[in-house]
Every structure is written in C-alpha cells, then in structure tokens.
N, C-alpha and C positions, 0 to 999 in steps of 0.2 A: 410313342407320340412325340417325345423330345427329339428323337432322331429325324422324324418326319418334318418337323418345323424348324427350319433354319432361316436363311435369308430368302429362300425360294419364293414363298407366297407374296412377299413384299415387293420383289422385283419382277415377278412373272405376271402379276395382275395387269399392268398396262400393256404388256406384250400380247396377252390373250385378247384383250379388248381390241387392240389394233389389228390383229390377224382376222378376227371375226368381223370386225367393222360394224358392230351394231349392238343393241342392248341385250340380245340373246346370247352373249358370250358366256353367261352362266351355264349354258348347256355343256360347254367344254369342261367345266369343273365337275359337273354331274357325271359326265362320261368318264372322267379320270377316276372318280370314286367307284363307279361300276366296274371298270377294268381292274382296279386294285382289289375289290372284293372278290371278283372271279379268280384272279391270280392267287389271292390269299387262300382260297380253298385248296389249290395245288400245294402251296407251302404247308398248309395245315396237315394234309395227309402225310407229307414227307417228314415234317417236323415232329409229328406225334409218333410216327413209326420209327424214326431214327433220331432221337433227341441227343445229338452229339455236338460238341464244339466244332465250329467250322462251317456250318450251314451248307451252302451250295457246293463247297469243295467235297464234302462227304456224300451229299445227295447224288451228285453226278458220278462219283466213283462207284457207289453202290449200285445205282440204277443201270449203269452200262457195263458193269463187271470190273472188279478191282484189279484184275490182272491183265485186262486187255483194253477195250475201248474206254472204260472208265478212267484208266490212267491218262489217256490223251485228253478226255473232256475235262477232268479235274485240273490238268496242267493248263489247258486253254483258259479255264476260269481264272486261275491265278495270273496267267499271262495278260489277259485283258484287264484284270484288276490293276496291274502295274501301269496301265495307261488311263483307265477309267477313274481310278481313285484320285490321281493328281488333277484330273479334270473337275471332279467334285470339289476338291480343295480350291482350285482356281475359280470356280463359279462363285463360291462363297466369298473369296477374297475380292473379286471384281465387284460383286454386289455390295460388299463392305465399303469399297472406295466410292461407289456410286452414291450411297447414302451419306457418306462422310462429306460429300460435296455440298450437301444442304447446309452443313455447319461452317465449312471453310471452302470457298469456291476453288474447285480443282478442275484442271483441263489437261487433256493429252497426257504428256509424260508424268505430270503430277499424280494423276490417278493411277498410272502404272506403278509409280514409286510407292504409293500407299498400298496397293494390292500386293505387290511383291514384298513390301516390308511386313505386312501382316503375316504372310506365309513364313517368312524368316523368323519372326517373333514367336509364332506358335511352335515352330520346329524347335527353337531354343527352349521354350517352356516345357516341351515334352522330352527334352534330352535329360531325363532324370528318372529315377525309380518312382513309379506311381502305384500305390497300393489300391487307391479307390478314387473314383471321380463322382461319388455319390453327392457330395455337397455342391459340386459344380452343376450336376444334373438338376438338383433341386432349384438352384438359383436360375438356371436357364428356363426351366419349366415355369417358374414364377414370373419371369420376364415375358415369356411367351403369352401366358394367360392374361397378364396385366396389359400387355400391348394390344392383343386381339380384343380383350374385353373393353378396353377404352374406345377402340375404333367402333366396335359393334354398338356399344351404348350410345356413343356420339351420333351414329347414323340413325339409331332408333328414335332418339329424342330430338335431334336437331336437323335431320335430313328433310329436304324440301322437294327433292326430285322423285318422280314416280318410277317405280321399278316393277317390271313384269317378266315372267318367264314365257309368256305367250309369244309365239312366233309371228312375225309380220304377216300381213294379209297376203295370201298366195304362196307363202313359204312352207316348206316341210322339212323334216329331218334330213331327207335326201338332198334337199337344196342347201341345207346348212353344211353338209359334208362337202358339197361342191364349192362352198364359200370359204372353206378352210377349217372346218371342225376338226378334221384329222390332224392338221398341222398344229392347231391350237392345243389339242389334247396332248401332243408331245410335251408341251410346256407344263400343262397341269399335272400330268403323270409324274413329272420330275418332282413336283411338290409333295406327292403322296409317297414317293419311294422311301423305304425305311420301315414299313409295316412288318416286314419279314425279319428284321434284325434280331428278334427274340429267338429265331432259329439258330443264330450263331452262338447263343448261350444255352443251347438245348440241354447240355449235360448238367447244368446248374439249376434247372427249372423243376420245381416240385410238381408232381402230377402232370407231366408234359402232355399226355394225351388229351387232357381237358384244358390246361392253361395256355398252351401254345396257340391252338385255334381261337380260344376266347380272347386272348391278348390281341391277335390280329384283327378280329371282328370289331372289338371295342375301339381299337386304334383308328381303323379306317373310317368307321361311322362317326366317331367323335371328331376327328380332324375334318371330315367332309362337312359336318354341321358348322364347325368354326370357320372353315374357308368360305362356304356359301354365305354365312352370316356376314363375314367381313366384306366380301365382294358386294353384297347387297347394300351394306351400310355405306361403302365408299361411293358407289354411284348414286346413292340417295342424297349425298352431300355435294359431290362434284359430278356434273353431267359426263356421261361416257365419252362424248366427243372431246372433252377436255382431258379426262383421266387417261386416255390412251397415249397422250404425249408427255405425261409426267414421269420424270425419272425417280422421284421420291414421293410416290402417291400417298403413303401413310402420313408422312410429315405434312403434306399439303392439306390433307383432310383435317388433321388435328389443329393445324394453324387456322384453317378457315372457321373451325368451330370454337376454338378457345384462345386464339392469338398466337403470335410468333414465339413467345417463350414456351408455351405448351408444345408447339411444333418442334422446337429444339429438344425438349425433354423426350418426346416420342422418338425422335431420330436417335438420340442417345440410347434409348431402350432397344431399338432395332439393332444398333451396332453391338450392344452387349449380346443379344441373341445370336447374331451372326458370328461373333468372335467365339463365343462359347460352343456353338455348334461346330465350327471349324476345328476347335480343340478336340472335341469328342470324335469327329469324323477321322482326323488324321491319326489319332490314338488307335482307333479300332482298325483302320485299314492297314496300318503298319504291322499288325499282327498276322495278316493273311499270308504274305510271302514267307514270313518267318515260320508259320505253322506248316506250310507246304514243304519248305526246305528242311525243317526238323523231321518231317515225315519221309524224307528222302525222295520227294517228287518234284523238287525245284532246285535251282542253283544253291549249293550249300553255303555260299557266302552270305546269303540272307538268313541263315540260321545262327549267325554270330550274335552273341550277347555281349553287352558292354562288360568289361572285366571286373568292374567294381559296382556298377549300378544295376546290372543284370536286366537290361531291356534290349530289344532287337534294334540296335542303333543303325546298322547298315540299311535295314529296311526303312526305318524312319527317315534317314538322310536321303535315300534314293527317292522316295515318294515326295518328300519336301522339296527337293531340288527340281523334280519335274513339275510339281505344282507351281513353284516359283516361275519357271519358264513359261508354262501355259498361261499364267496370270498376266504375263507381259505381252504375249503373242496374240491372244484371241479375244473376241467380243463375247459378252455374256450370252446373248441369244444363241450363238454358234456353239458355245461350250455346253449349254443345256441340251441342245439337240445331239451333240456328239456323245454325251454321256449315255443317252438311251440307245443310240445306234451301236455303241460298243457292247452293251449288255444284253440286248434282246435275243440274239441268235443263240449264244452259248448258254446264258443263264436262264432266261425266261422260257424260250422255246425249248431249249435243251432239257430243262427240268420237266416241262409238261409231257414231252415225249418219253422221258425217263420214267415218269409215273405210270404211263400206259404200259411200258415194258415190265415194270415191277408187278403190276396187277396180273400180267400174263404168267409170271413166274411164281408169285406168292399166293398163299391162301388168303381168304377174306380176313381171317383172324390176325393176320400180320399187320393190319391197318386199324389201330384202335380208334382213329377218327375216320369216318367215311363221309365224304361230301354228298349232299343230296343230288339225285338225278345223275350219278356217275354213269357214263363218261362225258355227258353233255357239257359240264363246265370246263373240262379239260380241252375238249375239241373247240369250244367257244374261245378259250384262252389262246389256243394256237392261231385261230383265225384273227382275233383282235391284235395279237402281238405282231403277226405278219403285216396287218394293215398299218399299224403304228410304225413298223420298221420302214415300210414303203413311204409313209408320210414324212419321214425324216429327209427325204430327197436323195437324188442320185449321188451327190457328193458325199454325204454322210453314210449312205449305204455302202458305197465303195470303200470308204475309209474303214468302216467297221469290218467289212469282209477282208480287207487287206491285212488288218491286224490279226484276224483269225488265220489267214493263210500263212502269214509269217510265223505265227505261233505253231502251226502244224509243222512247218519246216524246221523250226528250232527243236521241237519235240522229237522229230525223227532223227535229227543230227545227234542230239544228246542220247537218245535210245540206242543209236548205233555205237556211240562211244562207250556206253555203259552195258552194251550187250543185253538190252532189255527187249521185250516185245515191242515191235513186230520183228526184230532182228535176232531174237533169242527165244528160248522157252518162256512161256508166260509166267511160270512159277520160279524162274531162275533168279537168284539174288542179284541185285544190281551192283555193278562196279561203281564206286563213288566217282562223281564227275571231277571233284577236286578233293584234296586231302581233308579229312574231317577236322573241324575246328574245335578248339578247347574252350 
C-alpha cells in the first residue's frame, strides 16, 4: 500500500475530473480498482506458485520456457524497465515540483530545476549501503494516512457540495466510455500500480500461497476505499468545475477548510510522501537490471557492485540519469500515460497469456492459489489491458511498441554474439557479453 500511494493520487485527481468533464469522474477510480483486482488474481496465481525474488522477471521466464521464449520475454521486461522506471521517477519528481509551487511560486525552468534536483538528491542519498528502509516506510505510511485522513475528515465535516455517483439523465456507462472513461482510467490505474510488488519479495514471504494473494486483495480494496473517500471529500469542498483546474488540489481543499497555514502544512506533508516514495521506487527499480545481469540475462555491466559499499551503483546511476532527463523533457500527464503504454504488452498482457500457458502444462496441484471462475478473470484481464493500451493513444502505443521492437533487436544481437538461442542450442552455456566483473 505504501508503494501504491506516492504523489499519484494528489496530482491525478484534477486530470481525471478534466478528462471526464463531469461529477461522474468517480467511475474512473472505480474502474481502476476493478481492473487492479482482476489483474491481482493473475499475479496471485503466479506469485503463490512461484514465490521467488524478481516477480515478473521470473514469471515470464518460467511461463514461456527458461531456455527459449522465456529468455526473450524476461529480457524484454528488464529492457522496458530501463525506460519505464525512469519515467516513474520523473512522474514523482514533476509532481513534487508542481506541489512545491504552492509554497514557493515556480514557473517554467524553475520547476524543471526543482524536479531535476530532486532526482539528483535521491540518487545521491541512495549512493550508499542500505540495510533496511523499514523506518522510512513507516514514516511514509504515517504521512500518507495522516494526509488522506485529514482530507477525508475535512470533506465529511466541512463539505457543502452535493456528490453523487448517479449518471446524468440520459447517460450510460457506454456513453461514459465515449466521453473519455478509458482515457481517464489510464490515469487512475497509474495510482493503483504497486499492488503486485509483494511478488518481487516472494522468496521472503511466509506462507506465500496465502499471504501473497491476501496482501494484494487487502491493498487494492484498502487503497480504493481511501481514494474514493478522498475524491468524494475533495469535490464536496470544492466544486468539480473548479477542482479540475487546480494544480495543487489537496492544498486548496485544506486551505479552504482550515486556512492558508494549514494549506502549507498539508503541502509539506504531500512533499514528504512524494520524496519518500521516490526514494523507495528508485531503490527498488535499481535492483531489477542488477538481478537480471547477475543472472547472466542482461548486460553484465549492470551486475557491478560498488567496491566498498556493495550496492549496484551502475544500475542506480543509469536509472537516475534517465529519470533526471525525463523530468526535464516531459509533462506529467504524458509521463503517466507513457508508463502504462510501456508496461502493458510485455508485463500485464504477457503474464496473463503466460498463466494460460502454464495451466496447459501444469497440474492443478501446481497452483496453490486458484482464482475463482478460471479462466474468465484471465480472459477479462486480457480484454481490459488491450482496451487500456488502445486508450493511451496512437503516439504512446507506437512508442511502447517501438521500445519492444528495439528490445527484440538488441536481444537477437546479443544472443548472436553469445551463441544463445535462437542462434545456438537452447541448453548451450552462454558466452559472456563482456568480461565478468569483480
């Protein structure tokens, strides 16, 4: 739940209202929760059956065959992570700069300087040996609960606007889709991402067949309740017509309820949440290329550890540098859409198809957790993710597919150099791409 809540819900809320263009924007948050729950069932079966560190990297490799197509799919997952992870970092940094503008007026290059500076600072803080981020996680979660709780309580006790989930007269859900529900859901799903991060720690989870699915179910439902309550409270204090144009809607709500000093305190709390979340995100993602490189399935330079502090410094510096560049180049709305476009095909659709393949090869006993009504949720997930991918628009669809095609080309080139499948026997030992590191 800590990973799911960063700067996302605080900056996405006005974007969703603006896209939907009406009070029924809450349906986009409900749809985001439903999609996350359905996809969590796919992750639950995979996570319970294969509780290993690495999550998707291992799921794809196992589902498609570790010696053939699984090699390419797991490589593509790491490849797109090299682009997608910096985009996640950039989105948090841009959102940080946006909310910082409430405290100190920032425009143009000043916001870029703040967002880029945040990425540099976090990279510097992570450039050390880190045994545990437990205390940081507890601080972050306390700030999240305090911030959301303050907003929800304020809306419940001081809100004057009427809020309703009822559709306008003559409208239907099909009409809402035409009005932009799919596009808006791209933004809300971004705020739910992270429910599956427990799978990356699968090897360290007690009773994974029970606790991994339960963790995801509790996380999605709990966060959905918080998000819906927060949105409801916000538009009960500030009319949706006004809220859709606010860059720091949380600060505006608290200021209207309790005054400007309280608004500044709320802004400071949001900035703490954003900064802490970025810290945890970059820490976690920096280990993905390292793990793949150490496994011999990615460029070995990313397997380098710092000679004295023993952390993957090449991976950290690479992702930090790209995150810095993206934070200077792109807008927040575009970054959020690009994040999903990069991930859907290989990770979400790839895993759903992979689960179907595993069910054909494995006995029922190989899956300690079984989703209800299988395979209906898997097929539904495939349809939904395809719809969301199309909803990102042609520009982002082509960008995501281009990244995949380039990844395939790089994989084939490296496989040729290393004499691996498909240019050698599937079980033939790989020739190192570069000399092993010490």
